[in-house]
N, C-alpha and C positions, 0 to 999 in steps of 0.2 A: 504494500499499500504505500502511496506517495502522497504528500500533502504540502501545501505552501502555507506555513504557519508563521505568525507573529504575534506579538503582544498587542491587545486592544489599547488605544489611546483616546484620550478626550476629542471629541469631534468626529470619530468614525461613525459612518452611517448605520442606522438600525438594519439588522438583517431580515426584519419582518415587514418594515414599511418603507415608504420612499422619503418621508420627512423627518423622521426622528434621528437624533444624534446622541451619542454617548456622552454623559457627563461624568467626570472624575471628581471624587472628593476623598479627603483623608479620613481615616477612621481608626479607631482603637478597639481591638477585640478584647472583651473582658469575659466573655462566656461563650459557650457553645450549646447547641442542641443536637442530640443524636437520635436517629430513628432506629429503634431496636426491633420493630416488627413483632413477630410472635415467638421469637426465640426463647425468651425467658417465661412468658405466659404459658406456652405448651409444657415446659418443663416443670412449672409450679401448678399446673392445672387451674390457672386463672382464666375463667370464662365469663361470658354474658350470653343472654338470649336475645337472637335477633328478632326482627318484626314477625317472622313466621314461627317463632318459638324454638328455633334451633340453637343449640349450644355452640358458640364460636369462641375461639381464643381471642383474648384482649390484644389490640394493637398497642404496643408500648413505645415510649420514648423517654428520654431523660435530658436534663440540661446540667450544666456545671458552670459555676461562676468562680473564676480564679482569684483568690484574695490578692496574691502578689501582682496579678494583672491589674486589679483595681487600684492598688497603691501606686504602680507605675503610670496608670492613666491619670490619677490625681496629680501626680508630680509632673507629668508631661503638660498638663493643662495649667498648672499653678506654680510657676517658677520665674526667677529673674536671674540676673548676672550674679547675685549673691547666693543663690541656691533655692531651696524649696520654700514655697509659701503655702503652708498647709491650710486647706479650707477648715474652718472651725469645726464643722461636723465630722471630720475624720482625722483631726490632729491628734497626735499621740499624747500631747499634753495641752491643757487649756490655761494658758498663762497670759495675762495682760501686763505689759510693761508701760508705766506712765511716767514720763520725765517730769521732775519737779520744776526744773528751771533749765530748759534745753538751750538758753542763750549763754549761760555761764559755761566757760571751758573748764573741763575737769582735768587736773594733772593726775594721770594714773599712778604716778610714782609716789604720791602722797597718801595713798589708800592701801 
């Protein structure tokens, strides 16, 4: 079998219609959905009754959310040149620092 293959890029024409164009956007994968079919329901005997009253194996699926991926996504979306800017809702610590008089220069050697 031979094929002329390349990566799709933004602006490529739609393969199903004449006027559609592919749009490309960045994204962050933080979870997945998996179709399991009846593999596990058959093994467990998990069934339901269809409209005709016949017993059928349940169609199954599962999802997973990666905790480390969530942290990576939060960091990618919330940082600057000095490092991570944790969103308050996921910050490992919730501390607020308030300067008393930020106009006074502090000599760190005297403290």
